[in-house]
C-alpha positions in Angstrom: 18.8 49.2 61.2 18.9 48.7 57.4 16.0 49.7 55.1 15.2 46.0 54.5 14.9 45.3 58.2 12.6 48.4 58.5 10.1 46.6 56.3 9.0 43.2 57.5 7.1 40.7 55.4 5.7 37.3 56.1 3.0 35.1 54.5 0.8 32.7 56.6 -2.5 31.0 55.7 -2.7 32.9 52.4 -2.1 36.3 54.0 1.0 38.4 53.3 1.5 40.9 56.2 3.9 43.8 55.4 4.9 45.8 58.5 6.6 49.2 58.7 9.3 48.5 61.3 10.7 51.8 62.6 8.7 52.0 65.8 11.1 54.5 67.6 10.2 57.0 64.9 6.5 56.1 64.7 7.5 54.3 61.4 8.3 57.6 59.7 9.3 56.7 56.1 12.6 57.3 54.4 13.0 56.9 50.6 15.0 53.7 51.2 12.1 52.3 53.3 9.6 53.1 50.6 11.7 51.4 48.0 11.8 48.3 50.2 8.1 48.5 50.9 7.2 48.8 47.2 9.4 45.8 46.5 7.7 43.8 49.3 4.3 44.6 47.8 5.5 43.6 44.4 6.8 40.2 45.7 3.5 39.6 47.5 1.5 40.5 44.4 3.5 37.9 42.4 3.4 35.1 45.1 0.7 32.5 44.5 0.8 31.7 48.2 -0.3 35.2 49.1 -4.0 35.8 48.3 -4.5 38.9 50.5 -2.1 41.7 51.5 -2.2 43.4 54.9 -0.3 46.6 55.7 0.4 47.7 59.3 3.0 49.3 61.5 5.1 48.1 64.4 4.7 49.6 67.8 2.4 52.5 68.5 2.1 53.9 64.9 1.0 53.0 61.4 3.3 55.6 59.8 4.0 59.2 60.7 4.6 59.9 57.0 7.8 61.1 55.4 10.7 61.5 57.8 11.1 65.3 57.6 14.8 64.9 58.4 15.3 64.0 54.7 13.9 67.3 53.4 16.6 69.4 52.0 18.9 66.4 51.6 17.9 65.7 48.0 16.5 62.3 49.1 12.8 63.0 49.4 11.6 63.5 45.8 10.8 61.0 43.1 10.4 58.0 45.4 9.1 55.0 43.4 9.3 56.8 40.0 12.3 54.8 38.8 11.0 51.4 39.9 9.9 48.9 37.2 6.2 48.3 37.2 5.5 45.4 39.5 4.1 42.4 37.7 1.2 41.0 39.7 0.3 37.3 39.7 -2.8 38.1 37.8 -2.1 40.3 34.7 -4.0 43.0 32.9 -5.8 40.4 30.9 -8.1 40.1 33.9 -10.6 43.0 33.9 -9.8 46.5 32.7 -6.2 47.9 33.0 -5.4 49.5 36.3 -4.0 53.0 36.4 -1.3 52.8 33.8 -0.3 56.4 34.3 0.6 56.2 38.0 4.1 55.6 39.4 4.8 51.9 39.5 5.9 52.3 43.2 3.0 54.3 44.7 0.5 52.4 42.6 1.8 48.9 43.7 -1.1 48.4 46.2 -3.7 49.1 43.5 -2.0 47.1 40.8 -1.5 44.1 43.0 -4.8 42.5 41.8 -5.1 41.1 45.3 -7.3 42.5 48.2 -5.3 44.9 50.3 -6.1 45.8 53.9 -4.6 48.6 56.0 -4.6 47.8 59.7 -4.1 51.3 61.1 -2.8 50.7 64.6 -1.8 54.3 65.4 -1.0 57.6 63.7 -1.3 57.6 59.9 0.0 61.0 58.8 1.0 62.4 55.4 2.5 59.7 53.3 1.3 57.1 55.8 -2.2 58.3 55.4 -1.8 58.1 51.6 -0.6 54.5 51.7 -3.6 53.5 53.9 -5.9 55.1 51.3 -4.3 53.1 48.5 -5.6 49.9 50.2 -9.1 48.5 49.4 -10.2 48.1 53.0 -9.1 49.9 56.2 -9.6 48.9 59.9 -8.5 51.2 62.6 -7.5 50.9 66.3 -9.3 53.2 68.7 -6.0 55.0 69.3 -5.5 55.6 65.5 -5.1 59.2 64.3 -5.2 60.5 60.8 -3.9 63.6 59.2 -3.6 64.9 55.6 -0.7 67.3 56.6 0.0 68.7 53.2 -1.6 72.2 53.3 0.4 73.0 56.5 3.6 72.0 54.7 2.8 74.2 51.7 2.3 71.4 49.2 -0.7 70.1 47.3 -2.6 66.8 47.9 0.2 64.4 47.1 0.6 61.0 45.4 -3.0 60.7 44.0 -4.8 61.6 47.3 -6.8 64.3 45.5 -8.1 61.5 43.3 -8.6 58.9 46.0 -10.1 60.8 48.9 -13.2 62.3 47.2 -14.0 58.9 45.8 -14.0 57.4 49.3 -15.8 60.1 51.3 -17.1 62.7 48.8 -15.7 66.1 47.8 -17.0 68.2 50.7 -15.6 65.9 53.4 -12.3 65.5 51.4 -12.0 69.3 51.1 -12.5 69.6 54.9 -9.7 67.2 55.7 -7.3 68.6 53.0 -7.9 72.3 53.5 -7.7 72.2 57.3 -4.9 69.6 57.6 -6.5 68.7 61.0 -6.0 65.5 62.9 -9.0 63.3 63.4 -9.6 60.0 65.2 -10.8 56.5 64.2 -14.4 57.2 65.4 -14.7 60.1 62.9 -12.9 58.1 60.2 -15.6 55.4 60.6 -18.4 57.9 60.7 -17.4 59.5 57.4 -16.7 56.1 55.7 -12.9 56.3 55.6 -12.5 53.1 57.6 -14.6 50.0 57.6 -14.6 49.6 61.4 -12.8 50.7 64.6 -11.6 48.0 67.0 -10.1 48.1 70.5 -6.3 48.4 70.2 -5.7 44.8 71.5 -8.2 43.4 69.1 -7.2 45.1 65.8 -4.7 42.6 64.5 -6.7 39.6 65.6 -9.7 40.9 63.7 -7.8 41.8 60.6 -5.9 38.5 60.5 -9.2 36.6 60.8 -10.9 38.7 58.2 -8.0 38.4 55.7 -7.7 34.6 56.3 -11.4 34.2 55.6 -11.1 36.0 52.3 -8.0 33.9 51.4 -9.8 30.7 52.2 -13.2 31.3 50.8 -12.8 33.4 47.7 -11.4 32.3 44.4 -8.2 34.2 43.5 -9.1 34.9 39.9 -12.5 36.2 41.0 -10.9 38.5 43.5 -8.5 39.8 40.9 -11.4 40.6 38.5 -13.5 42.2 41.2 -10.6 44.4 42.3 -10.1 45.6 38.8 -13.8 46.3 38.6 -13.9 48.3 41.8 -10.9 50.5 40.9 -12.1 51.3 37.4 -15.9 51.5 37.9 -16.0 55.2 38.4 -14.2 55.9 35.2 -16.2 54.0 32.7 -19.9 54.0 31.7 -22.4 51.5 33.0 -22.6 49.8 29.7 -18.8 49.4 29.5 -18.7 48.1 33.1 -21.5 45.6 32.3 -19.8 44.4 29.1 -16.4 44.0 31.0 -18.2 42.0 33.7 -19.7 39.7 31.1 -16.4 39.0 29.5 -14.7 38.2 32.8 -17.7 36.0 33.8 -17.1 33.9 30.7 -13.5 33.5 31.5 -14.1 32.6 35.1 -16.7 30.0 34.3 -14.1 28.1 32.3 -11.8 27.7 35.3 -11.2 24.9 37.7 -11.9 27.2 40.6 -15.4 27.8 39.2 -16.1 24.1 39.1 -14.6 23.8 42.7 -16.9 26.6 43.9 -20.0 24.9 42.6 -18.9 21.5 44.0 -18.1 22.9 47.4 -21.4 24.7 47.5 -23.3 21.6 46.6 -21.3 19.5 49.1 -21.7 22.1 51.9 -17.9 22.3 52.5 -15.2 24.9 52.4 -13.8 25.4 48.9 -10.3 24.4 48.0 -9.3 27.0 45.4 -6.1 26.7 43.5 -6.1 29.8 41.4 -6.6 27.8 38.2 
């Protein structure tokens, strides 16, 4: 199986679904798979037909993390560092700049300017856990398991997780998960606010697909891009800076065709037909 076939991507009804496809290894990641994954995210980010990006895994797992078989082979370091920065459909003129200092590869989900959803259908360990945290929204199957494995491997919190995890669940809970490197299930993940909801295994993808399609159909693409920029930068600017940035973007949005369509659809009591313009 080639790296390209280990990352599947399709776009339907405004939703790009990217799937880790190495089910016999619980979708353990090789460097080549990660390069293919980052490329797929970049393509979805630049595709006007894709308004929401969903990440999931084939078979029984989301991703078991880095394939430990590559450790010691010289293939496990620097993944994504040499990639060119992905150019999203909506550029940095919309909202504040997003995380310029991060690796272009690992930061692809954040820089996409499109809502990203992790459908965690099984184990999400190590690097798989990190990629789920880089998404805006997470839903989990009841069989899902999570593990920040790094302390037991003798490495620090990798790939920005020390920045991400406390912002999602607070320092004390993040410290617990990082220091103990223990496994925890979807119910605990929901209780501490790490996932938005837990679904029965056979309902996870149906729920996520419907949720993503509703966003794609009912939310203006430029407004989504601006809101994503606001969410990812809000903790790092003052209230006044955030307020001023929101006012600037509101002025831009009210000059668009999508704003006029939003008003018209609301008055006509019908679904909007947004074009991204």
